[in-house]
N, C-alpha and C positions, 0 to 999 in steps of 0.2 A: 090509167090505165095500160093504155099501149106503154110507155114507160116501163112499167113493169114485167110486161109480155117480152118485151125488148132484153132487159136483164136475164130473166128466166132463160132464157133462151140464149144468150151470152155464156150461161152459168153450164148449161147439157153439152155446148161445146165445149167449154175448156174440159170436160171431165173424160169426155172420149178420149184415146190412144190410139195412135196411129201402128199399124202393126212393123212397122221400121223404128220408130221409136223402142214396141216391147221389146224387138230384137238385139235391138242395142243397147236396152239395160241388162238384159239375157246375158249376152255376151261380157259386159260389163262385169255382172257380178260373179260369171265364171272365170275370169280372167285373175280379178281381185283372190278371189279364192286357190288358184292355181298358183299365183304368186309367192301368198301366205304358206301353201303347202310346201314350196320348193325352199321357201328361207328356212322351214324349219326340219326338215330333214337334214339330219348328217349323215357324214359317212362313219362306218362302226367296223372295223378289223380285229381282228385278235394280233397279240405280239407274241411271236412263236418263238424265238429262240433269244438266249443272253452270250453265247457262246458262241456266234458267227463263224469263228475261225476253225471249227469241227464240222460243217457241213458242207455238203456241195455248192455253197454259193452264201451270200448274205442276207438275212433275212432283213428288210425293212422295217423297223418300228410305225407301228399303224398307230392313231391318233384317236380315241375315244368320239364319239359323236357330242358334239358341242348344239342340241338341240334346241337349247334354252336361249342360245346366243343368235343374235343375227348381227354379220360382220357387214356393217356399212365402212370404215374405212379403219384404216391405222396410222399412216407416219403423221407426226403432228411436225410439223417443218416451219422452219423462221426465215430459212434464206429462201430469198426469192425464185431459185430454181424450183424448188419444188411449191409455189403457190399454186398452179394449176394441178399438182398430184396431189393436196392433200386431202386426206379421207378421215371419217373418225367411226370409233366402235360404238355401238349402242346394246344395248342389252332389253331385252323386250321378253320378260321371262313372268308367268303365272304363280309356279314354284319354284324355289332356291333351287338351282341345281346342284351336283356333288362337290363344283369347285367354289361356291360361292357360301357365303353366314349371312344372317339374320341380324341386322342391327337397328333394333325398333323395329319401324314398318319401312326399312330400305336394306337393299339386299348391297352387303360386300363382296365385289369380288377378289376371291384370293388366288386365283389363275384365271390364264385365259382358257386352257383346257385342247391349247391344240398348239401346233409351230407354224408361226407366219411366216409365209414365203419361205418352205424349205431349201436349204442350200441344194443347186445345181453347178456341177461344172459347167465352164462356159468353153462353147467349141474353140479349139487355137485357128489360127488365120495367120494367112502371109502377111508379111509385112509390107511389100507391095499391096496386097487387095487392101491393107487398113489404111494406107497412103493414097491411094488413088482411083479410088471403085466409091461410089455413092453408100454401096454396099458397107463398104468397110468402114466412111465414115459414121454413117447411123450406130454401128455396132463399137467403134469409140464413144460417141457420145451415151451409149446405154452403159456401158461401162463406166464412164464417170460416172455416172447418176448413183448406180449400184455404188460404187466406192464412195461416193458422198453422203449416201444415205447410211452406210458403215460409220463414217468418219464422224456425223453428227449425233449417232447413237450414242457413241463411246465421249463426244465431249460434254453430251448430256450429262452421261454416266460418273464424269470426273468432277462437277458440279457435284455429285451428290458423294466425294471421296474417293474413288473407285483408285485403286493401282493395279497395276498387272502385275507385278512380280506377287503381289499379296494373294490378289485372285488365283491365280496360275499355282499356288500352291494349296489355297483352298480345292481347287478342280481335281490336283492330283490326290488327298486326301479323303475326298466327297467318292472320287472315281475308287479306289482304293475298297473303300468300307461298303459300298453299295455291292460291287462285286464280291468281295466278304459274306455280307449279309444272304445275300441271294444263293451262295454257294451252302450256307449252311441252314437257307430257309428261315429266317430269322424276320416276318413279317410285319412284328409288331415297331421293328428297330428303325427297319425300312421307311417306315411311312412317312416319318420326318424329312428325308432329303429327298423326295419326291413328288410331283406334284401328286393332286388327287387322282386323275384319269391313269397315268401313268403308272400310278399305283395300284390300281384298280389291274392293268395289265400284267403287271409283275407276279402280283398273288396269282394269276389265271397259267403263267408260264412256269411259277413253280412247282405248283399242284400237276400238271403235266409232266414236267422233269421228274417228280417224285414218282410219277406212276412208271417210270420207267426205269429209271437211276435210285437205288435206295442210298447212295453215297457221293458226293463228288468234294475233292480237292483240288483248292484255287489258290493260286499265292500269285502274288505280282513281284517281278524282280523288281526291285528299287537300284536307281532313280528312274523315275518316268523318261522314255528316249527322249521326246517333244511334246510340245502343245503348243499350237496355234492358233488365233483367232479365224475364222473362215469369213463369217457372217454377223452382222450386228444389227438388229432392228427395234426400235422406238415406237414401240405401239396403245396408242390415243384410246383413253374409253371415255371421256367426258369433253364434247367439243365445244364448252362455254370456259373448262380449265384444262389448258395443255401439261400443267406440271401433272394431273393425274394419268399414269403410261407406263406400263410394261414396258422392260426390254430383255431381250432374247438373245443370248449369245451363240452362235454357232463354232465348235471347237473340235478340231481333228487331234485326238488325243493316242499318241504311239506308242506303247508298251510292250515289256519281252513279259510274260507269262509262262505261268507250269499250271497244266492242267491233268486231271484225271478221274474218271465212273466208274462207280462200282456196282455191281447185281445186288441181288439179296443175300447170294451166298457170299459175298466178300469179292468175288473176281475182279479184276479191272475189265471193263467193256470197252473203255474208249480213254485215247490220251495218255500221256507218260509224266507222269510228274518229275521224271529226270531230268526231259528235255524243255527248254526255253521257246519256247514259240512268239514270233514277233507278231502282235496285232497292232491293227489302225480299228480305231472306232470315233466316229463321228457322233457324238452327245449335245443337246442343246439344252442351257440352262437359262431359268427363268428369273426376275427377280421382280418387286414390285417398286417404283419408286415414290410411292404415296403411301404406304404402310410402313411407320414409325418401326415397327418389330418385321419386318419382312428380311428375309435371308435369300443366299444362291438355292435353287431346287434346281434337281433336271427335269424336262418336261416333256423331252422324247431323244430319239433316239436314229438317227440316219441310216441308210446302207454304205458302208465304206465304197461301194460301187458308182456313186454317185458325184464322189470326187477325184 
């Protein structure tokens, strides 16, 4: 009987929770909810202008929200230099996002839906500072790591048959075709050349433009003045398989263009199709390295002021 009373006393004592433990449990639940909310909220902006050289400044392309995706990481590094910087990218989705399609019971991601590490120019520093100061040494190390990341991404791409000459030719053709389709408002043909999120932004941009101008004339003077690669990034999507990755190439495209816009009465309201304008754009092209039928598509555009 005494043993039974002793066990009952222990059970009652274990069922009570102290105020401090209750408070800790509440804070833990609140922190988890806040963290989950922060991961699921993406940034959402509008894509305002496709002809930045006609306005008082260059509009930066904003990328649609990626609410279904949680960025854990990206670079898949085989070099020891990146051993401490290896990150992974995983998806946490309840319903397929716009840039994914269902395959059986799995979700096949066809695009990341955003630009990873958007290119920004590095501030120039004097040679003496780079060579004789700690800040300069750190800067040199950072520059080397950024350059090696791009070199690593290009090296992986070359294993897939990448040719710079062929790719630049494709970029020039796509650049001309996309601009032409936007000028005439052909949304259907535009869909296959850009990612889903960018397509959504371009549809809104065409709609806004057509509310102001009834017709647009656009022409690119060939050949392209120059194309150069500013940045290359390899983004992994499977921590167990480093071959499952997307690659994004940020390119500076410089061309000569002719542009003219008309109102409902057919009068010229902007531009001059008889004058050539030198235009410098920064576009980001994306391609999956693990889909057999994948091809290069434009996934974003950055402000030329950023370079």
